[in-house]
C-alpha beads as a LAMMPS data file, in Angstrom:
LAMMPS data file: protein, C-alpha beads

494 atoms
493 bonds

1 atom types
1 bond types

-500.0 500.0 xlo xhi
-500.0 500.0 ylo yhi
-500.0 500.0 zlo zhi

Masses

1 110.0

Atoms # bond

1 1 1 -3.254 19.445 -19.463
2 1 1 -4.777 21.376 -16.609
3 1 1 -2.731 23.718 -14.483
4 1 1 -5.017 23.638 -11.439
5 1 1 -6.924 20.867 -9.718
6 1 1 -10.451 20.449 -11.169
7 1 1 -13.101 20.494 -8.463
8 1 1 -16.614 20.430 -9.905
9 1 1 -18.690 17.242 -10.313
10 1 1 -18.815 17.872 -14.059
11 1 1 -15.026 18.083 -14.279
12 1 1 -14.745 14.889 -12.256
13 1 1 -17.111 13.093 -14.645
14 1 1 -15.111 14.309 -17.634
15 1 1 -11.812 13.065 -16.200
16 1 1 -13.239 9.685 -15.158
17 1 1 -14.894 9.234 -18.570
18 1 1 -11.423 9.141 -20.154
19 1 1 -10.351 6.097 -18.105
20 1 1 -10.420 2.764 -19.957
21 1 1 -12.550 0.343 -17.950
22 1 1 -12.142 -3.019 -19.676
23 1 1 -9.899 -6.049 -19.399
24 1 1 -6.375 -5.313 -20.667
25 1 1 -4.599 -8.283 -22.260
26 1 1 -1.782 -8.361 -24.820
27 1 1 -1.915 -4.618 -25.312
28 1 1 -5.646 -4.457 -26.063
29 1 1 -8.677 -3.358 -24.070
30 1 1 -11.752 -5.573 -24.219
31 1 1 -14.812 -6.796 -22.398
32 1 1 -14.804 -9.582 -19.832
33 1 1 -15.476 -12.998 -21.349
34 1 1 -18.703 -13.199 -19.347
35 1 1 -19.808 -9.718 -20.395
36 1 1 -20.246 -8.837 -16.701
37 1 1 -19.591 -5.423 -15.170
38 1 1 -19.484 -3.872 -11.705
39 1 1 -20.067 -0.372 -10.409
40 1 1 -17.523 1.934 -8.789
41 1 1 -19.064 4.121 -6.059
42 1 1 -17.919 7.487 -4.759
43 1 1 -17.820 6.985 -0.956
44 1 1 -18.440 10.681 -0.295
45 1 1 -21.708 10.799 -2.252
46 1 1 -22.647 7.098 -2.569
47 1 1 -23.112 7.693 -6.306
48 1 1 -21.982 5.348 -9.089
49 1 1 -19.163 7.042 -10.994
50 1 1 -18.055 4.288 -13.391
51 1 1 -18.773 0.758 -14.597
52 1 1 -15.849 -1.649 -14.997
53 1 1 -15.503 -5.019 -16.748
54 1 1 -15.835 -7.844 -14.207
55 1 1 -13.269 -10.486 -15.133
56 1 1 -13.316 -14.196 -14.418
57 1 1 -11.409 -17.451 -15.006
58 1 1 -11.355 -17.208 -18.820
59 1 1 -9.919 -13.696 -18.698
60 1 1 -7.390 -14.853 -16.097
61 1 1 -6.294 -17.739 -18.331
62 1 1 -5.748 -15.473 -21.328
63 1 1 -3.817 -12.978 -19.206
64 1 1 -1.374 -15.473 -17.686
65 1 1 -0.816 -17.248 -20.994
66 1 1 0.020 -13.904 -22.577
67 1 1 2.448 -13.081 -19.794
68 1 1 4.094 -16.478 -20.157
69 1 1 4.379 -16.151 -23.923
70 1 1 5.900 -12.650 -23.682
71 1 1 8.401 -13.360 -20.887
72 1 1 11.451 -14.474 -22.890
73 1 1 11.291 -11.592 -25.342
74 1 1 10.757 -9.031 -22.586
75 1 1 13.620 -10.442 -20.509
76 1 1 15.959 -9.881 -23.485
77 1 1 15.288 -6.130 -23.600
78 1 1 18.135 -3.948 -22.439
79 1 1 18.122 -2.478 -18.929
80 1 1 18.301 0.986 -20.492
81 1 1 15.145 0.398 -22.534
82 1 1 13.235 -0.727 -19.453
83 1 1 14.642 2.211 -17.516
84 1 1 13.515 4.751 -20.082
85 1 1 9.979 3.342 -20.173
86 1 1 9.732 3.814 -16.421
87 1 1 11.214 7.301 -16.596
88 1 1 8.707 8.352 -19.264
89 1 1 5.896 6.907 -17.133
90 1 1 7.171 8.944 -14.179
91 1 1 7.044 12.123 -16.254
92 1 1 3.509 11.351 -17.440
93 1 1 2.283 10.682 -13.913
94 1 1 3.650 13.994 -12.699
95 1 1 2.230 15.863 -15.696
96 1 1 -1.224 14.442 -14.949
97 1 1 -1.078 14.783 -11.199
98 1 1 -4.269 16.846 -10.960
99 1 1 -6.393 14.494 -13.053
100 1 1 -5.106 11.365 -11.359
101 1 1 -5.711 12.904 -7.945
102 1 1 -9.302 13.685 -8.862
103 1 1 -9.869 10.100 -10.027
104 1 1 -8.432 8.806 -6.770
105 1 1 -10.455 11.137 -4.579
106 1 1 -13.636 10.260 -6.469
107 1 1 -13.223 6.508 -6.067
108 1 1 -11.815 6.208 -2.549
109 1 1 -12.399 9.494 -0.738
110 1 1 -9.063 10.940 0.360
111 1 1 -8.793 14.746 0.120
112 1 1 -7.380 16.110 -3.130
113 1 1 -4.222 17.431 -1.497
114 1 1 -3.494 14.000 -0.066
115 1 1 -4.371 12.332 -3.369
116 1 1 -1.927 14.608 -5.198
117 1 1 0.689 13.596 -2.653
118 1 1 0.021 9.947 -3.428
119 1 1 0.419 10.556 -7.167
120 1 1 3.843 12.079 -6.532
121 1 1 4.719 9.211 -4.181
122 1 1 3.539 6.664 -6.759
123 1 1 5.493 8.323 -9.549
124 1 1 8.643 8.263 -7.450
125 1 1 8.633 4.444 -7.485
126 1 1 8.883 4.540 -11.271
127 1 1 11.754 7.050 -11.125
128 1 1 13.505 5.013 -8.426
129 1 1 13.251 1.723 -10.292
130 1 1 14.140 3.384 -13.596
131 1 1 17.475 4.061 -11.939
132 1 1 17.714 0.584 -10.383
133 1 1 17.061 -1.120 -13.747
134 1 1 20.514 -0.146 -15.034
135 1 1 22.233 -1.197 -11.803
136 1 1 21.348 -4.898 -11.837
137 1 1 24.772 -6.367 -11.263
138 1 1 26.523 -9.679 -10.773
139 1 1 29.845 -10.923 -9.455
140 1 1 33.049 -12.594 -10.588
141 1 1 35.315 -14.245 -8.037
142 1 1 37.553 -17.277 -7.736
143 1 1 37.105 -20.418 -5.691
144 1 1 39.290 -20.806 -2.647
145 1 1 41.562 -23.319 -4.366
146 1 1 41.899 -21.053 -7.417
147 1 1 40.773 -23.775 -9.850
148 1 1 37.437 -22.250 -10.854
149 1 1 35.887 -18.881 -11.536
150 1 1 32.584 -18.155 -9.843
151 1 1 30.392 -16.157 -12.222
152 1 1 27.130 -14.887 -10.716
153 1 1 24.382 -13.220 -12.749
154 1 1 20.891 -11.990 -11.853
155 1 1 17.954 -12.812 -14.079
156 1 1 14.229 -11.977 -14.017
157 1 1 12.240 -14.410 -11.907
158 1 1 9.568 -14.702 -14.605
159 1 1 5.846 -13.908 -14.908
160 1 1 4.557 -12.186 -11.780
161 1 1 1.140 -12.065 -10.121
162 1 1 0.551 -8.642 -8.576
163 1 1 -2.441 -8.016 -6.295
164 1 1 -3.001 -4.580 -4.756
165 1 1 -5.374 -3.105 -2.130
166 1 1 -7.846 -0.241 -2.390
167 1 1 -6.354 2.197 0.118
168 1 1 -3.424 3.481 -1.979
169 1 1 -4.704 2.554 -5.428
170 1 1 -1.941 4.176 -7.457
171 1 1 1.119 3.854 -5.224
172 1 1 0.572 0.172 -4.472
173 1 1 0.500 -0.475 -8.201
174 1 1 3.681 1.414 -9.026
175 1 1 5.502 -0.064 -6.008
176 1 1 5.025 -3.529 -7.526
177 1 1 4.921 -2.812 -11.272
178 1 1 8.045 -0.629 -11.167
179 1 1 10.516 -3.279 -9.969
180 1 1 8.873 -5.998 -12.090
181 1 1 9.385 -3.940 -15.249
182 1 1 12.894 -2.924 -14.196
183 1 1 13.863 -6.564 -13.612
184 1 1 12.432 -7.769 -16.934
185 1 1 9.388 -9.642 -15.641
186 1 1 5.992 -9.832 -17.315
187 1 1 2.934 -9.148 -15.193
188 1 1 -0.650 -10.175 -14.476
189 1 1 -2.228 -7.534 -12.275
190 1 1 -5.453 -7.510 -10.242
191 1 1 -6.323 -4.116 -8.750
192 1 1 -8.879 -3.804 -5.955
193 1 1 -12.470 -3.694 -7.187
194 1 1 -13.364 -0.861 -4.774
195 1 1 -10.805 1.469 -6.401
196 1 1 -9.890 0.183 -9.878
197 1 1 -9.906 3.478 -11.782
198 1 1 -6.516 4.767 -10.606
199 1 1 -4.899 1.474 -11.618
200 1 1 -6.632 1.426 -14.984
201 1 1 -5.507 5.001 -15.670
202 1 1 -1.971 3.848 -14.883
203 1 1 -2.202 1.187 -17.603
204 1 1 -2.790 3.766 -20.329
205 1 1 0.122 5.825 -19.005
206 1 1 2.469 2.837 -19.254
207 1 1 1.267 2.122 -22.783
208 1 1 1.914 5.742 -23.733
209 1 1 5.356 5.431 -22.132
210 1 1 6.176 2.619 -24.553
211 1 1 5.576 -0.575 -22.591
212 1 1 5.281 -3.394 -25.166
213 1 1 2.096 -5.399 -25.550
214 1 1 1.878 -8.485 -23.337
215 1 1 4.193 -7.235 -20.586
216 1 1 1.353 -5.937 -18.396
217 1 1 -2.021 -7.687 -18.355
218 1 1 -4.815 -6.452 -16.089
219 1 1 -8.024 -8.103 -14.914
220 1 1 -10.382 -6.385 -12.475
221 1 1 -12.947 -8.542 -10.720
222 1 1 -15.440 -8.680 -7.872
223 1 1 -14.461 -12.314 -7.239
224 1 1 -10.691 -12.236 -6.600
225 1 1 -10.332 -16.010 -6.245
226 1 1 -11.836 -16.532 -9.709
227 1 1 -8.876 -14.662 -11.201
228 1 1 -5.982 -15.055 -8.778
229 1 1 -6.444 -18.792 -8.137
230 1 1 -6.096 -19.673 -11.865
231 1 1 -2.940 -17.563 -11.986
232 1 1 -1.501 -19.297 -8.939
233 1 1 -2.288 -22.789 -10.242
234 1 1 -1.238 -22.113 -13.852
235 1 1 2.336 -23.292 -13.511
236 1 1 3.285 -20.209 -15.568
237 1 1 3.532 -17.637 -12.796
238 1 1 6.813 -17.697 -10.886
239 1 1 6.215 -14.877 -8.394
240 1 1 3.353 -13.514 -6.264
241 1 1 3.432 -10.033 -4.720
242 1 1 0.395 -9.286 -2.580
243 1 1 -0.652 -6.409 -0.346
244 1 1 -3.721 -7.003 1.796
245 1 1 -4.986 -8.858 4.823
246 1 1 -2.974 -11.496 6.647
247 1 1 -5.778 -14.046 6.214
248 1 1 -5.739 -13.729 2.418
249 1 1 -1.940 -13.674 2.393
250 1 1 -1.828 -17.010 4.226
251 1 1 -4.140 -18.564 1.622
252 1 1 -1.978 -17.240 -1.200
253 1 1 1.156 -18.630 0.447
254 1 1 -0.535 -22.026 0.598
255 1 1 -1.284 -21.803 -3.111
256 1 1 2.226 -20.550 -3.893
257 1 1 3.705 -23.577 -2.159
258 1 1 2.154 -25.886 -4.743
259 1 1 4.482 -24.484 -7.422
260 1 1 7.227 -23.204 -5.089
261 1 1 6.601 -19.618 -6.212
262 1 1 8.641 -16.692 -4.963
263 1 1 6.403 -14.747 -2.582
264 1 1 6.282 -11.188 -1.260
265 1 1 3.559 -10.428 1.267
266 1 1 2.786 -7.003 2.704
267 1 1 0.036 -7.863 5.163
268 1 1 -1.832 -6.382 8.114
269 1 1 -0.497 -4.070 10.767
270 1 1 -1.240 -3.078 14.343
271 1 1 1.298 -0.301 14.757
272 1 1 2.166 0.946 18.243
273 1 1 3.105 4.568 18.875
274 1 1 5.016 5.190 22.102
275 1 1 5.243 8.648 23.683
276 1 1 7.677 8.931 26.601
277 1 1 7.428 11.540 29.327
278 1 1 10.469 13.411 28.011
279 1 1 9.042 13.724 24.479
280 1 1 8.427 17.068 22.815
281 1 1 4.625 16.839 23.097
282 1 1 3.917 19.218 20.235
283 1 1 6.104 17.121 17.969
284 1 1 4.605 13.919 19.322
285 1 1 1.060 15.136 18.681
286 1 1 1.885 16.137 15.119
287 1 1 3.611 12.795 14.592
288 1 1 0.583 10.969 15.955
289 1 1 -1.712 12.914 13.640
290 1 1 0.464 11.975 10.668
291 1 1 0.744 8.322 11.709
292 1 1 -2.953 8.006 12.564
293 1 1 -4.786 10.196 10.049
294 1 1 -2.983 9.494 6.797
295 1 1 -5.650 8.227 4.422
296 1 1 -8.321 8.627 7.161
297 1 1 -6.509 5.965 9.163
298 1 1 -7.006 3.456 6.346
299 1 1 -3.345 2.448 6.190
300 1 1 -1.513 -0.647 7.379
301 1 1 1.136 1.641 8.886
302 1 1 -1.452 3.671 10.838
303 1 1 -0.822 4.125 14.553
304 1 1 -3.380 1.705 15.918
305 1 1 -2.383 1.713 19.606
306 1 1 -1.017 4.888 21.180
307 1 1 0.873 4.218 24.412
308 1 1 1.731 7.326 26.454
309 1 1 3.821 7.379 29.623
310 1 1 1.469 8.148 32.517
311 1 1 2.820 11.574 33.640
312 1 1 1.930 13.072 30.222
313 1 1 -0.922 10.788 29.132
314 1 1 -3.801 13.142 29.996
315 1 1 -2.093 16.180 28.494
316 1 1 -1.209 14.269 25.321
317 1 1 -4.803 13.026 24.931
318 1 1 -6.112 16.560 25.428
319 1 1 -3.772 18.034 22.817
320 1 1 -4.407 15.216 20.353
321 1 1 -8.169 15.623 20.741
322 1 1 -7.892 19.368 20.151
323 1 1 -5.861 18.716 17.013
324 1 1 -8.129 16.005 15.595
325 1 1 -11.304 17.788 16.634
326 1 1 -10.276 20.808 14.552
327 1 1 -9.963 18.782 11.346
328 1 1 -12.563 19.448 8.674
329 1 1 -14.564 16.384 7.574
330 1 1 -16.072 16.418 4.096
331 1 1 -15.986 15.418 0.462
332 1 1 -12.355 15.273 -0.612
333 1 1 -12.969 17.561 -3.585
334 1 1 -14.217 20.371 -1.337
335 1 1 -11.614 23.073 -0.547
336 1 1 -10.343 22.872 3.017
337 1 1 -11.285 19.242 3.600
338 1 1 -8.855 17.454 5.929
339 1 1 -10.645 14.115 6.369
340 1 1 -12.623 12.308 3.704
341 1 1 -14.995 9.348 3.990
342 1 1 -14.126 5.740 4.655
343 1 1 -14.147 3.581 1.564
344 1 1 -17.470 1.764 2.051
345 1 1 -20.383 1.194 4.427
346 1 1 -18.846 -2.040 5.725
347 1 1 -15.713 -0.184 6.836
348 1 1 -17.823 2.467 8.548
349 1 1 -19.793 -0.130 10.511
350 1 1 -16.584 -1.841 11.645
351 1 1 -15.128 1.390 13.004
352 1 1 -18.317 2.251 14.868
353 1 1 -18.496 -1.274 16.319
354 1 1 -14.911 -1.018 17.583
355 1 1 -15.573 2.339 19.235
356 1 1 -18.799 1.101 20.827
357 1 1 -17.000 -1.962 22.152
358 1 1 -14.172 0.137 23.639
359 1 1 -16.601 2.546 25.306
360 1 1 -18.593 -0.384 26.658
361 1 1 -15.381 -1.611 28.272
362 1 1 -14.596 1.669 29.997
363 1 1 -12.968 3.934 27.396
364 1 1 -13.761 7.647 27.484
365 1 1 -14.563 9.553 24.282
366 1 1 -12.402 12.687 24.311
367 1 1 -13.558 13.797 20.863
368 1 1 -15.588 12.345 18.008
369 1 1 -17.032 8.888 18.455
370 1 1 -19.867 9.401 16.004
371 1 1 -20.915 9.492 12.372
372 1 1 -21.624 12.994 10.959
373 1 1 -25.179 13.578 9.808
374 1 1 -24.579 13.666 6.068
375 1 1 -24.571 11.283 3.084
376 1 1 -21.409 9.265 2.537
377 1 1 -19.318 6.934 4.667
378 1 1 -17.932 9.544 7.050
379 1 1 -16.700 9.057 10.592
380 1 1 -15.560 11.838 12.899
381 1 1 -11.888 11.839 13.988
382 1 1 -11.957 10.223 17.422
383 1 1 -9.705 10.098 20.478
384 1 1 -10.408 7.520 23.192
385 1 1 -8.738 7.664 26.604
386 1 1 -8.337 4.984 29.276
387 1 1 -8.796 2.201 26.752
388 1 1 -8.937 -1.284 28.268
389 1 1 -6.572 -3.990 27.118
390 1 1 -9.722 -6.083 26.583
391 1 1 -11.131 -3.703 23.948
392 1 1 -11.311 -5.266 20.490
393 1 1 -9.510 -2.354 18.861
394 1 1 -6.376 -3.272 20.807
395 1 1 -6.088 -6.505 18.833
396 1 1 -7.875 -5.664 15.572
397 1 1 -6.691 -3.332 12.813
398 1 1 -8.956 -0.270 13.089
399 1 1 -8.568 1.140 9.551
400 1 1 -10.318 4.350 10.502
401 1 1 -9.770 7.748 12.193
402 1 1 -9.810 6.439 15.760
403 1 1 -6.892 7.013 18.151
404 1 1 -6.954 4.944 21.374
405 1 1 -4.656 6.342 24.079
406 1 1 -3.344 3.890 26.686
407 1 1 -1.129 4.961 29.620
408 1 1 1.985 3.016 30.666
409 1 1 4.515 3.430 33.453
410 1 1 7.961 2.072 32.590
411 1 1 9.961 1.721 29.409
412 1 1 9.893 -2.057 29.684
413 1 1 6.114 -2.025 30.069
414 1 1 5.718 0.203 27.024
415 1 1 7.851 -2.096 24.883
416 1 1 6.004 -5.156 26.161
417 1 1 2.614 -3.648 25.309
418 1 1 3.849 -2.540 21.896
419 1 1 5.120 -6.036 21.043
420 1 1 2.024 -7.820 22.360
421 1 1 0.595 -8.493 18.894
422 1 1 1.093 -11.055 16.126
423 1 1 1.748 -8.205 13.673
424 1 1 5.020 -6.384 13.150
425 1 1 4.864 -3.875 10.321
426 1 1 5.594 -0.413 11.742
427 1 1 6.109 1.304 15.086
428 1 1 6.688 4.871 16.252
429 1 1 8.751 6.242 19.151
430 1 1 8.771 9.794 20.545
431 1 1 11.484 10.744 23.028
432 1 1 14.225 13.361 23.328
433 1 1 16.601 10.837 24.901
434 1 1 18.821 9.624 22.056
435 1 1 19.878 6.446 23.849
436 1 1 16.279 5.572 24.696
437 1 1 15.208 6.281 21.129
438 1 1 17.659 3.755 19.712
439 1 1 17.112 1.270 22.534
440 1 1 13.331 1.187 22.141
441 1 1 13.486 1.222 18.333
442 1 1 15.758 -1.811 18.414
443 1 1 13.471 -3.580 20.900
444 1 1 10.314 -3.125 18.830
445 1 1 9.356 -6.247 16.858
446 1 1 8.583 -4.440 13.609
447 1 1 10.086 -3.995 10.168
448 1 1 10.015 -0.178 10.232
449 1 1 10.337 2.430 12.984
450 1 1 9.546 6.131 12.900
451 1 1 11.759 7.777 15.534
452 1 1 10.250 11.189 16.329
453 1 1 8.355 11.100 13.030
454 1 1 4.953 9.769 12.031
455 1 1 5.862 8.964 8.408
456 1 1 7.988 5.951 7.461
457 1 1 7.045 5.329 3.810
458 1 1 9.578 6.399 1.185
459 1 1 10.453 4.842 -2.203
460 1 1 14.149 4.885 -1.254
461 1 1 13.519 2.801 1.895
462 1 1 12.730 -0.935 2.233
463 1 1 9.040 -1.200 3.141
464 1 1 7.826 -4.348 4.896
465 1 1 7.240 -6.126 8.165
466 1 1 7.933 -9.207 10.245
467 1 1 5.773 -11.785 12.044
468 1 1 2.224 -11.847 10.625
469 1 1 2.833 -8.599 8.742
470 1 1 4.532 -10.259 5.836
471 1 1 7.543 -11.429 3.887
472 1 1 10.009 -9.500 1.747
473 1 1 10.517 -5.790 1.152
474 1 1 9.273 -3.262 -1.399
475 1 1 11.189 -0.159 -2.415
476 1 1 14.739 0.789 -1.579
477 1 1 17.785 -0.865 -3.066
478 1 1 16.472 -4.301 -2.069
479 1 1 13.059 -3.881 -3.714
480 1 1 14.200 -5.142 -7.099
481 1 1 15.753 -8.255 -5.528
482 1 1 12.269 -9.698 -5.030
483 1 1 11.953 -9.938 -8.829
484 1 1 15.390 -11.388 -9.608
485 1 1 16.979 -14.825 -9.314
486 1 1 20.684 -15.489 -8.863
487 1 1 22.417 -17.816 -11.304
488 1 1 25.888 -19.202 -10.586
489 1 1 28.225 -20.552 -13.273
490 1 1 31.352 -22.555 -12.403
491 1 1 34.046 -21.811 -14.980
492 1 1 37.326 -23.773 -14.790
493 1 1 40.523 -21.771 -15.034
494 1 1 42.467 -23.245 -17.931

Bonds

1 1 1 2
2 1 2 3
3 1 3 4
4 1 4 5
5 1 5 6
6 1 6 7
7 1 7 8
8 1 8 9
9 1 9 10
10 1 10 11
11 1 11 12
12 1 12 13
13 1 13 14
14 1 14 15
15 1 15 16
16 1 16 17
17 1 17 18
18 1 18 19
19 1 19 20
20 1 20 21
21 1 21 22
22 1 22 23
23 1 23 24
24 1 24 25
25 1 25 26
26 1 26 27
27 1 27 28
28 1 28 29
29 1 29 30
30 1 30 31
31 1 31 32
32 1 32 33
33 1 33 34
34 1 34 35
35 1 35 36
36 1 36 37
37 1 37 38
38 1 38 39
39 1 39 40
40 1 40 41
41 1 41 42
42 1 42 43
43 1 43 44
44 1 44 45
45 1 45 46
46 1 46 47
47 1 47 48
48 1 48 49
49 1 49 50
50 1 50 51
51 1 51 52
52 1 52 53
53 1 53 54
54 1 54 55
55 1 55 56
56 1 56 57
57 1 57 58
58 1 58 59
59 1 59 60
60 1 60 61
61 1 61 62
62 1 62 63
63 1 63 64
64 1 64 65
65 1 65 66
66 1 66 67
67 1 67 68
68 1 68 69
69 1 69 70
70 1 70 71
71 1 71 72
72 1 72 73
73 1 73 74
74 1 74 75
75 1 75 76
76 1 76 77
77 1 77 78
78 1 78 79
79 1 79 80
80 1 80 81
81 1 81 82
82 1 82 83
83 1 83 84
84 1 84 85
85 1 85 86
86 1 86 87
87 1 87 88
88 1 88 89
89 1 89 90
90 1 90 91
91 1 91 92
92 1 92 93
93 1 93 94
94 1 94 95
95 1 95 96
96 1 96 97
97 1 97 98
98 1 98 99
99 1 99 100
100 1 100 101
101 1 101 102
102 1 102 103
103 1 103 104
104 1 104 105
105 1 105 106
106 1 106 107
107 1 107 108
108 1 108 109
109 1 109 110
110 1 110 111
111 1 111 112
112 1 112 113
113 1 113 114
114 1 114 115
115 1 115 116
116 1 116 117
117 1 117 118
118 1 118 119
119 1 119 120
120 1 120 121
121 1 121 122
122 1 122 123
123 1 123 124
124 1 124 125
125 1 125 126
126 1 126 127
127 1 127 128
128 1 128 129
129 1 129 130
130 1 130 131
131 1 131 132
132 1 132 133
133 1 133 134
134 1 134 135
135 1 135 136
136 1 136 137
137 1 137 138
138 1 138 139
139 1 139 140
140 1 140 141
141 1 141 142
142 1 142 143
143 1 143 144
144 1 144 145
145 1 145 146
146 1 146 147
147 1 147 148
148 1 148 149
149 1 149 150
150 1 150 151
151 1 151 152
152 1 152 153
153 1 153 154
154 1 154 155
155 1 155 156
156 1 156 157
157 1 157 158
158 1 158 159
159 1 159 160
160 1 160 161
161 1 161 162
162 1 162 163
163 1 163 164
164 1 164 165
165 1 165 166
166 1 166 167
167 1 167 168
168 1 168 169
169 1 169 170
170 1 170 171
171 1 171 172
172 1 172 173
173 1 173 174
174 1 174 175
175 1 175 176
176 1 176 177
177 1 177 178
178 1 178 179
179 1 179 180
180 1 180 181
181 1 181 182
182 1 182 183
183 1 183 184
184 1 184 185
185 1 185 186
186 1 186 187
187 1 187 188
188 1 188 189
189 1 189 190
190 1 190 191
191 1 191 192
192 1 192 193
193 1 193 194
194 1 194 195
195 1 195 196
196 1 196 197
197 1 197 198
198 1 198 199
199 1 199 200
200 1 200 201
201 1 201 202
202 1 202 203
203 1 203 204
204 1 204 205
205 1 205 206
206 1 206 207
207 1 207 208
208 1 208 209
209 1 209 210
210 1 210 211
211 1 211 212
212 1 212 213
213 1 213 214
214 1 214 215
215 1 215 216
216 1 216 217
217 1 217 218
218 1 218 219
219 1 219 220
220 1 220 221
221 1 221 222
222 1 222 223
223 1 223 224
224 1 224 225
225 1 225 226
226 1 226 227
227 1 227 228
228 1 228 229
229 1 229 230
230 1 230 231
231 1 231 232
232 1 232 233
233 1 233 234
234 1 234 235
235 1 235 236
236 1 236 237
237 1 237 238
238 1 238 239
239 1 239 240
240 1 240 241
241 1 241 242
242 1 242 243
243 1 243 244
244 1 244 245
245 1 245 246
246 1 246 247
247 1 247 248
248 1 248 249
249 1 249 250
250 1 250 251
251 1 251 252
252 1 252 253
253 1 253 254
254 1 254 255
255 1 255 256
256 1 256 257
257 1 257 258
258 1 258 259
259 1 259 260
260 1 260 261
261 1 261 262
262 1 262 263
263 1 263 264
264 1 264 265
265 1 265 266
266 1 266 267
267 1 267 268
268 1 268 269
269 1 269 270
270 1 270 271
271 1 271 272
272 1 272 273
273 1 273 274
274 1 274 275
275 1 275 276
276 1 276 277
277 1 277 278
278 1 278 279
279 1 279 280
280 1 280 281
281 1 281 282
282 1 282 283
283 1 283 284
284 1 284 285
285 1 285 286
286 1 286 287
287 1 287 288
288 1 288 289
289 1 289 290
290 1 290 291
291 1 291 292
292 1 292 293
293 1 293 294
294 1 294 295
295 1 295 296
296 1 296 297
297 1 297 298
298 1 298 299
299 1 299 300
300 1 300 301
301 1 301 302
302 1 302 303
303 1 303 304
304 1 304 305
305 1 305 306
306 1 306 307
307 1 307 308
308 1 308 309
309 1 309 310
310 1 310 311
311 1 311 312
312 1 312 313
313 1 313 314
314 1 314 315
315 1 315 316
316 1 316 317
317 1 317 318
318 1 318 319
319 1 319 320
320 1 320 321
321 1 321 322
322 1 322 323
323 1 323 324
324 1 324 325
325 1 325 326
326 1 326 327
327 1 327 328
328 1 328 329
329 1 329 330
330 1 330 331
331 1 331 332
332 1 332 333
333 1 333 334
334 1 334 335
335 1 335 336
336 1 336 337
337 1 337 338
338 1 338 339
339 1 339 340
340 1 340 341
341 1 341 342
342 1 342 343
343 1 343 344
344 1 344 345
345 1 345 346
346 1 346 347
347 1 347 348
348 1 348 349
349 1 349 350
350 1 350 351
351 1 351 352
352 1 352 353
353 1 353 354
354 1 354 355
355 1 355 356
356 1 356 357
357 1 357 358
358 1 358 359
359 1 359 360
360 1 360 361
361 1 361 362
362 1 362 363
363 1 363 364
364 1 364 365
365 1 365 366
366 1 366 367
367 1 367 368
368 1 368 369
369 1 369 370
370 1 370 371
371 1 371 372
372 1 372 373
373 1 373 374
374 1 374 375
375 1 375 376
376 1 376 377
377 1 377 378
378 1 378 379
379 1 379 380
380 1 380 381
381 1 381 382
382 1 382 383
383 1 383 384
384 1 384 385
385 1 385 386
386 1 386 387
387 1 387 388
388 1 388 389
389 1 389 390
390 1 390 391
391 1 391 392
392 1 392 393
393 1 393 394
394 1 394 395
395 1 395 396
396 1 396 397
397 1 397 398
398 1 398 399
399 1 399 400
400 1 400 401
401 1 401 402
402 1 402 403
403 1 403 404
404 1 404 405
405 1 405 406
406 1 406 407
407 1 407 408
408 1 408 409
409 1 409 410
410 1 410 411
411 1 411 412
412 1 412 413
413 1 413 414
414 1 414 415
415 1 415 416
416 1 416 417
417 1 417 418
418 1 418 419
419 1 419 420
420 1 420 421
421 1 421 422
422 1 422 423
423 1 423 424
424 1 424 425
425 1 425 426
426 1 426 427
427 1 427 428
428 1 428 429
429 1 429 430
430 1 430 431
431 1 431 432
432 1 432 433
433 1 433 434
434 1 434 435
435 1 435 436
436 1 436 437
437 1 437 438
438 1 438 439
439 1 439 440
440 1 440 441
441 1 441 442
442 1 442 443
443 1 443 444
444 1 444 445
445 1 445 446
446 1 446 447
447 1 447 448
448 1 448 449
449 1 449 450
450 1 450 451
451 1 451 452
452 1 452 453
453 1 453 454
454 1 454 455
455 1 455 456
456 1 456 457
457 1 457 458
458 1 458 459
459 1 459 460
460 1 460 461
461 1 461 462
462 1 462 463
463 1 463 464
464 1 464 465
465 1 465 466
466 1 466 467
467 1 467 468
468 1 468 469
469 1 469 470
470 1 470 471
471 1 471 472
472 1 472 473
473 1 473 474
474 1 474 475
475 1 475 476
476 1 476 477
477 1 477 478
478 1 478 479
479 1 479 480
480 1 480 481
481 1 481 482
482 1 482 483
483 1 483 484
484 1 484 485
485 1 485 486
486 1 486 487
487 1 487 488
488 1 488 489
489 1 489 490
490 1 490 491
491 1 491 492
492 1 492 493
493 1 493 494
């Protein structure tokens, strides 16, 4: 095991070559039934770095049938056994942090330092749910008339469909797989086809940690509906946990309704960040950088709309532009890189279109606003001032390193602008007035608030949103509840 992060293209090829790239069903790797494959591209170089089996309906059928067949036996395992598997997987993830970070950087672009941070974050979900596995409790009480005992137990919901996005390819997997394993549920798992390698590397780690065959079954595909739709219609799956766009989440909820499946949806975001005139501007700028630039802005929690009280709006925009303009843009494996590429050409075009639209409607480019002259899907960190409410980026998720700054006058106006969206995942508030901080945080229509901080994600906290941003919560003490059913037994007192 390496003691320092490998950085050369040859080292990257050697690490990626060790990743299994087939379909994983019933504890065995194999080819897709169709024999098809797809390429994985490094967004910093536009080079193909791996070829992965491209699954379809037949692979999906085998996977869900395996999960269904394995469920009863897996549910009978002791909580301690499940806990120890997760703990061993945590240790393996941390031991291989450098290699996993290099895989992640190669397939999706984030700088190595940030990728290493994600590996640690991802591993923490396994440690957290290893501890939660042995704390699945119940209840014993009496009825009001004293004639019956009320015995309540919690049991695994059953086979689960897990679908993850490309932007946090390891952490989104562990955030779903961890509680499913802890609860005693079997799994069919579809990682994102843009970034499958991190997820596939995770499979081998779980196998090494002792996860029995049939508990986790993985099918990568370039046609998600060809795999996920058979799982949803199988009648075997009892739970769907999806992270992705609101539009896809709505379709999955429609499918889930046909079999009344338990559903967790972590969907789109349009996070507001409010800076009040009494805020510590240095702290607010650093918080905005954290909330905006994590993962190059490709995060559902990213600050999408930055509202700054008018007396400090110009100064805040100037300081934010100076901070973002100083960031180094480059290949994530290069030392000193702060900002990597976007994940694909399509994402790059969308960001440029949103900036062009905003400028066409009166916004001023304070810094950035262009694509660097180099190969790869890079976009310069950008600050826009005087952004019109009519600009498309005020209503669309940007998913890129673009920070629109919009002035406001009163607290009520700031809250109204922040809540003027169908989404409600995260929000951020910067003020030194304690009463205002709580008042505005409580008024924001979101599931999570960062008060004087730009980071809200933590395995110990319940992650999730309201309105069009989703259903349910991941992480925290409530995260395992999404994978458990309550059973009540009435026992007469005799």
